[in-house]
DSSP file (Angstrom, degrees, kcal/mol; ACC not computed):
  #  RESIDUE AA STRUCTURE BP1 BP2  ACC     N-H-->O    O-->H-N    N-H-->O    O-->H-N    TCO  KAPPA ALPHA  PHI   PSI    X-CA   Y-CA   Z-CA
    1    1 A M              0   0    0      0, 0.0     0, 0.0     0, 0.0     0, 0.0   0.000 360.0 360.0 360.0 137.0  -71.3  -41.4    9.9
    2    2 A S     >  -     0   0    0      1,-0.1     4,-2.5    33,-0.0     5,-0.2  -0.216 360.0-113.9 -71.5 162.2  -75.0  -41.5    9.0
    3    3 A I  H  > S+     0   0    0      2,-0.2     4,-2.4     1,-0.2     5,-0.1   0.879 119.3  53.5 -64.8 -36.4  -77.6  -43.1   11.3
    4    4 A V  H  > S+     0   0    0      2,-0.2     4,-1.0     1,-0.2    -1,-0.2   0.949 109.6  46.6 -62.0 -50.7  -78.2  -45.8    8.6
    5    5 A A  H >4>S+     0   0    0      1,-0.2     5,-2.7     2,-0.2     3,-0.6   0.894 111.5  51.9 -58.9 -41.1  -74.4  -46.6    8.5
    6    6 A E  H ><5S+     0   0    0     -4,-2.5     3,-1.9     1,-0.2    -1,-0.2   0.929 106.8  53.7 -60.8 -45.7  -74.3  -46.7   12.3
    7    7 A S  H 3<5S+     0   0    0     -4,-2.4    -1,-0.2     1,-0.3    -2,-0.2   0.699 106.3  54.3 -65.4 -17.6  -77.3  -49.1   12.3
    8    8 A L  T X<5S-     0   0    0     -4,-1.0     3,-0.7    -3,-0.6    -1,-0.3   0.123 127.3 -97.8-100.7  20.4  -75.4  -51.4   10.0
    9    9 A G  T < 5S-     0   0    0     -3,-1.9    -3,-0.2     1,-0.2    -2,-0.2   0.758  72.3 -64.1  72.1  24.3  -72.4  -51.6   12.3
   10   10 A G  T 3 <S+     0   0    0     -5,-2.7     2,-1.0     1,-0.2    -1,-0.2   0.652  84.8 159.1  75.7  16.8  -70.5  -48.9   10.4
   11   11 A R    <   +     0   0    0     -3,-0.7   104,-2.6    -6,-0.5     2,-0.4  -0.630   8.9 158.4 -79.1 107.8  -70.2  -50.9    7.2
   12   12 A V  E     -a  115   0A   0     -2,-1.0     2,-0.4   102,-0.2   104,-0.2  -0.983  19.2-168.5-127.9 137.7  -69.6  -48.4    4.4
   13   13 A A  E     -a  116   0A   0    102,-2.8   104,-3.4    -2,-0.4     2,-0.3  -0.980  28.5-113.9-125.7 138.4  -68.1  -49.1    1.0
   14   14 A L  E >   -a  117   0A   0     -2,-0.4     3,-2.8   102,-0.2     4,-0.3  -0.545  26.6-126.1 -66.9 133.0  -66.9  -46.6   -1.5
   15   15 A A  G >  S+     0   0    0    102,-1.9     3,-2.0     1,-0.3     6,-0.3   0.798 106.5  71.6 -51.2 -31.4  -69.1  -46.8   -4.6
   16   16 A G  G 3  S+     0   0    0    101,-0.3    -1,-0.3     1,-0.3     4,-0.1   0.662  80.3  73.3 -61.6 -16.6  -66.0  -47.3   -6.6
   17   17 A R  G <  S+     0   0    0     -3,-2.8    -1,-0.3     1,-0.3    -2,-0.2   0.740 103.7  41.3 -66.1 -21.8  -65.6  -50.8   -5.2
   18   18 A F    X   +     0   0    0     -3,-2.0     3,-2.2    -4,-0.3     4,-0.3  -0.648  69.9 168.4-123.1  68.5  -68.6  -51.7   -7.5
   19   19 A P  G >  S+     0   0    0      0, 0.0     3,-1.6     0, 0.0    -1,-0.1   0.787  72.8  67.1 -60.7 -27.1  -67.8  -49.9  -10.8
   20   20 A E  G 3  S+     0   0    0      1,-0.3     4,-0.3     2,-0.1    -4,-0.1   0.725  96.6  57.2 -65.2 -20.1  -70.5  -51.8  -12.6
   21   21 A L  G <> S+     0   0    0     -3,-2.2     4,-3.3    -6,-0.3     5,-0.3   0.517  77.0 101.1 -85.4  -5.4  -73.1  -49.9  -10.4
   22   22 A G  H <> S+     0   0    0     -3,-1.6     4,-2.1    -4,-0.3     5,-0.2   0.901  83.0  42.4 -47.3 -57.3  -71.9  -46.5  -11.5
   23   23 A P  H  > S+     0   0    0      0, 0.0     4,-1.8     0, 0.0    -1,-0.2   0.900 117.7  46.9 -61.5 -40.2  -74.7  -45.8  -14.1
   24   24 A L  H  > S+     0   0    0     57,-0.3     4,-2.9    -4,-0.3    -2,-0.2   0.916 110.3  51.8 -66.9 -41.6  -77.4  -47.1  -11.8
   25   25 A L  H  X S+     0   0    0     -4,-3.3     4,-2.6     1,-0.2    -1,-0.2   0.891 108.4  52.2 -65.0 -36.5  -76.1  -45.2   -8.7
   26   26 A A  H  X S+     0   0    0     -4,-2.1     4,-1.9    -5,-0.3    -1,-0.2   0.898 111.0  47.9 -63.7 -41.0  -76.2  -42.0  -10.8
   27   27 A R  H  X S+     0   0    0     -4,-1.8     4,-2.9    -5,-0.2     5,-0.3   0.926 110.6  50.8 -63.0 -45.6  -79.8  -42.7  -11.8
   28   28 A I  H  X>S+     0   0    0     -4,-2.9     4,-2.8     1,-0.2     5,-0.7   0.921 109.0  51.0 -61.3 -44.5  -80.8  -43.4   -8.2
   29   29 A K  H  X5S+     0   0    0     -4,-2.6     4,-1.6     1,-0.2    -1,-0.2   0.934 114.6  44.1 -57.6 -45.1  -79.2  -40.2   -6.9
   30   30 A E  H  <5S+     0   0    0     -4,-1.9    -2,-0.2    -5,-0.2    -1,-0.2   0.902 120.3  38.7 -70.3 -40.6  -81.1  -38.2   -9.6
   31   31 A A  H  <5S+     0   0    0     -4,-2.9    -2,-0.2    -5,-0.1    -3,-0.2   0.848 130.0  24.2 -80.6 -33.1  -84.5  -39.9   -9.1
   32   32 A Y  H  <5S-     0   0    0     -4,-2.8    -3,-0.2    -5,-0.3    -2,-0.2   0.684  78.2-143.6-106.4 -21.8  -84.6  -40.4   -5.4
   33   33 A N     << -     0   0    0     -4,-1.6    28,-0.4    -5,-0.7    -4,-0.1   0.972  40.6-152.9  50.3  57.6  -82.3  -37.8   -3.8
   34   34 A P        -     0   0    0      0, 0.0    26,-0.2     0, 0.0     3,-0.1  -0.152  34.3-149.8 -70.4 152.7  -81.4  -40.4   -1.3
   35   35 A V  S    S-     0   0    0     24,-3.5     2,-0.3     1,-0.4    25,-0.2   0.902  88.3 -16.6 -73.5 -46.0  -80.2  -40.1    2.3
   36   36 A D  E     -B   59   0A   0     23,-1.4    23,-3.0    81,-0.0     2,-0.4  -0.973  57.6-137.2-152.1 158.3  -78.3  -43.4    1.8
   37   37 A I  E     -BC  58 116A   0     79,-0.5    79,-2.9    -2,-0.3     2,-0.5  -0.996  21.7-158.8-118.5 123.8  -78.1  -46.3   -0.6
   38   38 A V  E     -BC  57 115A   0     19,-3.4    19,-2.5    -2,-0.4     2,-0.5  -0.907   5.6-156.6-109.8 126.8  -77.7  -49.7    1.0
   39   39 A L  E     +BC  56 114A   0     75,-2.8    75,-2.4    -2,-0.5     2,-0.3  -0.857  29.2 158.8 -95.0 132.5  -76.3  -52.8   -0.8
   40   40 A Y  E >   +B   55   0A   0     15,-2.0    15,-0.8    -2,-0.5     3,-0.5  -0.853  26.5  46.3-143.4 177.7  -77.5  -56.0    0.8
   41   41 A G  T 3> S-     0   0    0     -2,-0.3     4,-2.0     1,-0.2     3,-0.5  -0.449 110.3 -20.0  85.5-157.9  -77.9  -59.7   -0.1
   42   42 A S  H 3>>S+     0   0    0      1,-0.2     5,-2.2     2,-0.2     4,-0.8   0.813 134.3  55.5 -62.9 -33.3  -75.4  -61.9   -1.8
   43   43 A R  H <45S+     0   0    0     -3,-0.5    -1,-0.2    10,-0.3    -2,-0.2   0.872 110.5  45.6 -67.1 -36.2  -73.4  -59.0   -3.4
   44   44 A A  H  45S+     0   0    0     -3,-0.5    -2,-0.2    -4,-0.3    -1,-0.2   0.829 113.7  49.5 -73.7 -31.2  -72.8  -57.4    0.0
   45   45 A R  H  <5S-     0   0    0     -4,-2.0    -1,-0.2     1,-0.0    -2,-0.2   0.606 108.6-127.6 -80.9 -10.6  -71.9  -60.8    1.5
   46   46 A D  T  <5S+     0   0    0     -4,-0.8    -3,-0.2    -5,-0.2    -4,-0.1   0.810  82.2 107.5  68.6  32.0  -69.5  -61.4   -1.4
   47   47 A D      < +     0   0    0     -5,-2.2    -4,-0.2    -6,-0.1    -5,-0.1  -0.004  44.6 133.3-125.5  30.0  -71.0  -64.8   -2.2
   48   48 A A        -     0   0    0     -6,-0.6     2,-0.2    -5,-0.1    -7,-0.0  -0.356  44.2-143.8 -75.8 155.7  -72.8  -63.8   -5.4
   49   49 A T    >   -     0   0    0     -2,-0.1     3,-1.7     4,-0.1    -1,-0.1  -0.631  38.1 -93.9-108.4 175.5  -72.7  -65.8   -8.6
   50   50 A A  T 3  S+     0   0    0      1,-0.3    -2,-0.0    -2,-0.2    -1,-0.0   0.755 127.3  52.4 -61.2 -23.7  -72.6  -64.3  -12.1
   51   51 A Q  T 3  S+     0   0    0      2,-0.0    -1,-0.3     0, 0.0     2,-0.1   0.517  84.4 114.3 -90.7  -6.6  -76.5  -64.7  -12.2
   52   52 A S    <   -     0   0    0     -3,-1.7    32,-0.2     1,-0.1     2,-0.1  -0.358  58.7-137.6 -70.1 141.5  -77.1  -62.8   -8.9
   53   53 A D        -     0   0    0     -2,-0.1     2,-0.5    30,-0.1   -10,-0.3  -0.328  21.1-105.3 -85.8 179.0  -78.9  -59.6   -8.9
   54   54 A W  E     - d   0  85A   0     30,-1.9    32,-3.1    -2,-0.1     2,-0.6  -0.932  26.7-151.9-106.8 125.1  -78.0  -56.4   -7.0
   55   55 A D  E     +Bd  40  86A   0    -15,-0.8   -15,-2.0    -2,-0.5     2,-0.4  -0.874  19.9 176.7-100.4 118.8  -80.2  -55.7   -4.0
   56   56 A L  E     -Bd  39  87A   0     30,-2.6    32,-2.1    -2,-0.6     2,-0.5  -0.983  17.0-164.1-126.9 128.3  -80.4  -52.0   -3.2
   57   57 A K  E     -Bd  38  88A   0    -19,-2.5   -19,-3.4    -2,-0.4     2,-0.6  -0.966  14.1-151.9-111.8 125.9  -82.4  -50.3   -0.6
   58   58 A V  E     -Bd  37  89A   0     30,-3.3    32,-2.1    -2,-0.5     2,-0.6  -0.883   4.7-151.8-101.3 117.5  -82.7  -46.6   -1.1
   59   59 A I  E     -Bd  36  90A   0    -23,-3.0   -24,-3.5    -2,-0.6   -23,-1.4  -0.805  21.1-179.1 -94.2 120.9  -83.2  -44.6    2.1
   60   60 A V  E     - d   0  91A   0     30,-2.2    32,-2.5    -2,-0.6   -27,-0.1  -0.687  33.7 -84.4-115.0 165.4  -85.2  -41.3    1.6
   61   61 A Q    >   -     0   0    0    -28,-0.4     3,-1.7    -2,-0.2    -1,-0.1  -0.236  44.1-109.6 -62.5 158.3  -86.3  -38.5    3.7
   62   62 A D  T 3  S+     0   0    0      1,-0.3    -1,-0.1    29,-0.1    29,-0.1   0.748 117.0  54.6 -63.8 -23.1  -89.6  -38.9    5.5
   63   63 A D  T 3  S+     0   0    0      2,-0.0    -1,-0.3     3,-0.0     3,-0.1   0.258  77.3 136.6 -96.7  15.0  -91.3  -36.4    3.3
   64   64 A A    <   -     0   0    0     -3,-1.7     2,-0.0     1,-0.1    27,-0.0  -0.255  64.4 -95.7 -59.7 147.6  -90.4  -38.1    0.0
   65   65 A P    >   -     0   0    0      0, 0.0     3,-1.7     0, 0.0     4,-0.2  -0.348  27.0-120.9 -71.8 149.0  -93.2  -38.3   -2.5
   66   66 A E  G >  S+     0   0    0      1,-0.3     3,-2.1     2,-0.2     4,-0.2   0.777 104.4  73.6 -57.9 -32.5  -95.3  -41.5   -2.6
   67   67 A R  G >  S+     0   0    0      1,-0.3     3,-1.2     2,-0.2    -1,-0.3   0.761  85.9  66.2 -55.7 -27.8  -94.4  -42.2   -6.2
   68   68 A L  G <  S+     0   0    0     -3,-1.7    -1,-0.3     1,-0.2    -2,-0.2   0.703  93.5  61.3 -67.5 -17.8  -90.9  -43.3   -5.2
   69   69 A F  G <  S+     0   0    0     -3,-2.1    -1,-0.2    -4,-0.2    -2,-0.2   0.458  75.4 110.0 -91.8  -0.1  -92.3  -46.3   -3.3
   70   70 A S    <>  -     0   0    0     -3,-1.2     4,-1.8    -4,-0.2     3,-0.5  -0.587  67.9-139.7 -77.4 132.3  -93.8  -47.9   -6.3
   71   71 A P  H  > S+     0   0    0      0, 0.0     4,-2.2     0, 0.0    16,-0.2   0.829 105.6  58.2 -57.8 -29.8  -92.0  -51.2   -7.3
   72   72 A L  H  > S+     0   0    0      2,-0.2     4,-2.6     1,-0.2     5,-0.2   0.873 101.1  54.1 -69.7 -35.0  -92.5  -50.0  -10.9
   73   73 A F  H  > S+     0   0    0     -3,-0.5     4,-1.9    -6,-0.2    -1,-0.2   0.949 109.9  47.0 -62.5 -47.1  -90.6  -46.8  -10.2
   74   74 A G  H  X S+     0   0    0     -4,-1.8     4,-1.7     1,-0.2    -2,-0.2   0.895 111.8  51.4 -57.3 -43.5  -87.6  -48.8   -8.9
   75   75 A W  H  X S+     0   0    0     -4,-2.2     4,-1.9     1,-0.2    -1,-0.2   0.906 108.8  50.5 -62.1 -42.7  -87.8  -51.1  -11.9
   76   76 A R  H  < S+     0   0    0     -4,-2.6    -1,-0.2     1,-0.2    -2,-0.2   0.857 107.2  54.3 -66.4 -34.3  -87.8  -48.2  -14.3
   77   77 A V  H  < S+     0   0    0     -4,-1.9    -1,-0.2     1,-0.2    -2,-0.2   0.901 115.1  39.0 -63.9 -39.3  -84.8  -46.6  -12.6
   78   78 A Q  H >< S+     0   0    0     -4,-1.7     3,-2.3    -5,-0.1     5,-0.4   0.747  88.0 111.4 -82.8 -22.9  -82.7  -49.8  -13.0
   79   79 A E  T 3< S+     0   0    0     -4,-1.9     5,-0.1     1,-0.3    -3,-0.0  -0.274  91.8   5.2 -59.4 128.2  -84.0  -50.7  -16.5
   80   80 A G  T 3  S+     0   0    0      3,-0.1    -1,-0.3     1,-0.1     4,-0.1   0.588  92.6 121.2  77.6  10.9  -81.1  -50.3  -19.0
   81   81 A S  S <  S-     0   0    0     -3,-2.3   -57,-0.3     2,-0.4    -2,-0.1   0.543  85.8-108.5 -84.5  -5.8  -78.5  -49.5  -16.4
   82   82 A G  S    S+     0   0    0      1,-0.2     2,-0.3    -4,-0.2    -3,-0.1   0.372  93.5  71.2  95.2  -6.6  -76.3  -52.4  -17.3
   83   83 A V  S    S-     0   0    0     -5,-0.4     2,-0.7   -62,-0.1    -2,-0.4  -0.973  80.2-120.6-136.7 155.3  -77.0  -54.4  -14.2
   84   84 A Y        +     0   0    0     -2,-0.3   -30,-1.9   -32,-0.2     2,-0.3  -0.870  46.0 168.9 -92.8 117.8  -80.0  -56.3  -13.0
   85   85 A A  E     -d   54   0A   0     -2,-0.7     2,-0.8   -32,-0.2   -30,-0.2  -0.952  40.9-138.5-134.7 148.9  -81.1  -54.8   -9.6
   86   86 A D  E     -d   55   0A   0    -32,-3.1   -30,-2.6    -2,-0.3     2,-0.6  -0.921  32.8-172.9-101.9 104.5  -83.9  -55.0   -7.2
   87   87 A V  E     +d   56   0A   0     -2,-0.8     2,-0.3   -32,-0.2   -30,-0.2  -0.890  14.7 154.5-105.1 121.1  -84.3  -51.3   -6.2
   88   88 A S  E     -d   57   0A   0    -32,-2.1   -30,-3.3    -2,-0.6     2,-0.3  -0.950  23.7-146.5-138.1 162.0  -86.7  -50.5   -3.4
   89   89 A C  E     -d   58   0A   0     -2,-0.3     2,-0.3   -32,-0.2   -30,-0.2  -0.884   9.4-169.3-133.6 165.9  -86.9  -47.6   -1.0
   90   90 A A  E     -d   59   0A   0    -32,-2.1   -30,-2.2    -2,-0.3     2,-0.1  -0.995  32.8-104.8-147.7 142.0  -87.9  -46.8    2.6
   91   91 A R  E  >  -d   60   0A   0     -2,-0.3     4,-2.7   -32,-0.2     5,-0.2  -0.475  35.2-119.9 -66.4 144.3  -88.4  -43.7    4.6
   92   92 A L  H  > S+     0   0    0    -32,-2.5     4,-2.7     1,-0.2     5,-0.2   0.919 111.6  45.9 -53.3 -54.0  -85.5  -43.0    7.0
   93   93 A S  H  > S+     0   0    0      1,-0.2     4,-2.4     2,-0.2    -1,-0.2   0.893 114.1  49.5 -63.0 -40.8  -87.7  -43.1   10.2
   94   94 A D  H  > S+     0   0    0      2,-0.2     4,-2.5     1,-0.2    -1,-0.2   0.916 110.8  48.9 -64.7 -43.2  -89.4  -46.3    9.0
   95   95 A F  H  X S+     0   0    0     -4,-2.7     4,-1.0     2,-0.2    -2,-0.2   0.955 114.0  45.9 -62.4 -48.2  -86.2  -48.1    8.2
   96   96 A V  H >< S+     0   0    0     -4,-2.7     3,-0.7     1,-0.2     4,-0.4   0.926 114.4  48.1 -60.7 -44.8  -84.7  -47.2   11.6
   97   97 A A  H >< S+     0   0    0     -4,-2.4     3,-1.4     1,-0.2    -1,-0.2   0.880 108.4  54.5 -60.6 -40.4  -87.8  -48.2   13.5
   98   98 A D  H >< S+     0   0    0     -4,-2.5     3,-1.8     1,-0.2     9,-0.4   0.711  87.5  79.0 -72.1 -17.2  -88.1  -51.5   11.6
   99   99 A L  T << S+     0   0    0     -4,-1.0    -1,-0.2    -3,-0.7    -2,-0.2   0.782  92.5  53.2 -57.6 -25.2  -84.5  -52.4   12.6
  100  100 A E  T <  S+     0   0    0     -3,-1.4     2,-0.6    -4,-0.4    -1,-0.3   0.516  90.8  91.6 -87.0  -6.3  -86.0  -53.4   16.1
  101  101 A I  S X  S-     0   0    0     -3,-1.8     3,-1.9    -4,-0.2     6,-0.4  -0.807  81.8-121.3-100.5 121.5  -88.7  -55.7   14.6
  102  102 A A  T 3  S+     0   0    0     -2,-0.6     3,-0.1     1,-0.3    -2,-0.1  -0.288  92.1   7.2 -58.5 139.8  -87.7  -59.3   14.2
  103  103 A N  T 3  S+     0   0    0      1,-0.2    -1,-0.3     2,-0.1     2,-0.1   0.568  91.9 139.6  63.7  13.1  -87.8  -60.6   10.7
  104  104 A S    <>  -     0   0    0     -3,-1.9     4,-1.8    -6,-0.3    -1,-0.2  -0.466  68.0-111.5 -76.3 160.7  -88.5  -57.2    9.2
  105  105 A A  H  > S+     0   0    0      1,-0.2     4,-2.4     2,-0.2     5,-0.2   0.906 119.2  54.5 -56.4 -41.3  -86.8  -56.4    5.9
  106  106 A A  H  > S+     0   0    0      1,-0.2     4,-2.3     2,-0.2    -1,-0.2   0.899 105.3  51.8 -59.7 -40.9  -84.7  -53.8    7.7
  107  107 A S  H  > S+     0   0    0     -9,-0.4     4,-0.6    -6,-0.4    -1,-0.2   0.867 112.0  46.5 -66.6 -34.3  -83.5  -56.3   10.3
  108  108 A H  H >X S+     0   0    0     -4,-1.8     3,-0.8     2,-0.2     4,-0.8   0.881 110.4  51.7 -69.5 -40.1  -82.4  -58.7    7.5
  109  109 A I  H >X S+     0   0    0     -4,-2.4     4,-3.0     1,-0.2     3,-0.8   0.893 103.8  60.3 -66.4 -36.6  -80.7  -55.9    5.6
  110  110 A A  H 3< S+     0   0    0     -4,-2.3    -1,-0.2     1,-0.2    -2,-0.2   0.761  94.5  66.1 -59.0 -25.5  -78.9  -55.0    8.9
  111  111 A D  H << S-     0   0    0     -3,-0.8    -1,-0.2    -4,-0.6    -2,-0.2   0.878 128.9  -4.8 -67.9 -37.4  -77.3  -58.5    8.9
  112  112 A D  H << S+     0   0    0     -3,-0.8    -2,-0.2    -4,-0.8    -1,-0.2   0.407  98.5 122.7-137.0  -1.7  -75.2  -58.0    5.8
  113  113 A G     <  -     0   0    0     -4,-3.0     2,-0.3    -5,-0.2   -73,-0.2  -0.216  35.5-167.5 -71.4 156.8  -76.0  -54.6    4.4
  114  114 A M  E     - C   0  39A   0    -75,-2.4   -75,-2.8  -104,-0.1     2,-0.4  -0.996  23.7-118.4-142.0 142.4  -73.5  -51.8    3.7
  115  115 A V  E     -aC  12  38A   0   -104,-2.6  -102,-2.8    -2,-0.3     2,-0.6  -0.660  25.9-134.4 -79.2 134.8  -74.0  -48.2    2.9
  116  116 A L  E     -aC  13  37A   0    -79,-2.9     2,-1.2    -2,-0.4   -79,-0.5  -0.815  11.2-139.7 -90.7 123.0  -72.6  -47.2   -0.5
  117  117 A D  E     +a   14   0A   0   -104,-3.4  -102,-1.9    -2,-0.6  -101,-0.3  -0.715  33.2 165.1 -84.3  98.5  -70.6  -43.9   -0.2
  118  118 A V              0   0    0     -2,-1.2    -1,-0.1     1,-0.2  -104,-0.1   0.037 360.0 360.0-108.5  27.0  -71.7  -42.2   -3.5
  119  119 A R              0   0    0      0, 0.0    -1,-0.2     0, 0.0    -2,-0.0   0.493 360.0 360.0 -64.4 360.0  -70.6  -38.7   -2.7
């Protein structure tokens, strides 16, 4: 189990559980070469409505190029994927360190997030 999955209480879901994400997850894997992909928010809590977006945090290696962190880069990856998603990324060490900081994005993701197993 990855360090990210451990930090989320072992919550891991097979990507096949969310077939509508298939094209987007393939794009994310190609564009980011992620360590992990975390689904969080209403879709992870299973209280989404038809209008809810998909919140995805892409965890990358610490030496990942800066261009991956641009909100525009994440938007371009999801554009035309068939789902509306908020795709953002974090370096692995930053994400793990931020888990200990109250009210950080990582600490909120830890409340309901799950790692998507996209192997």
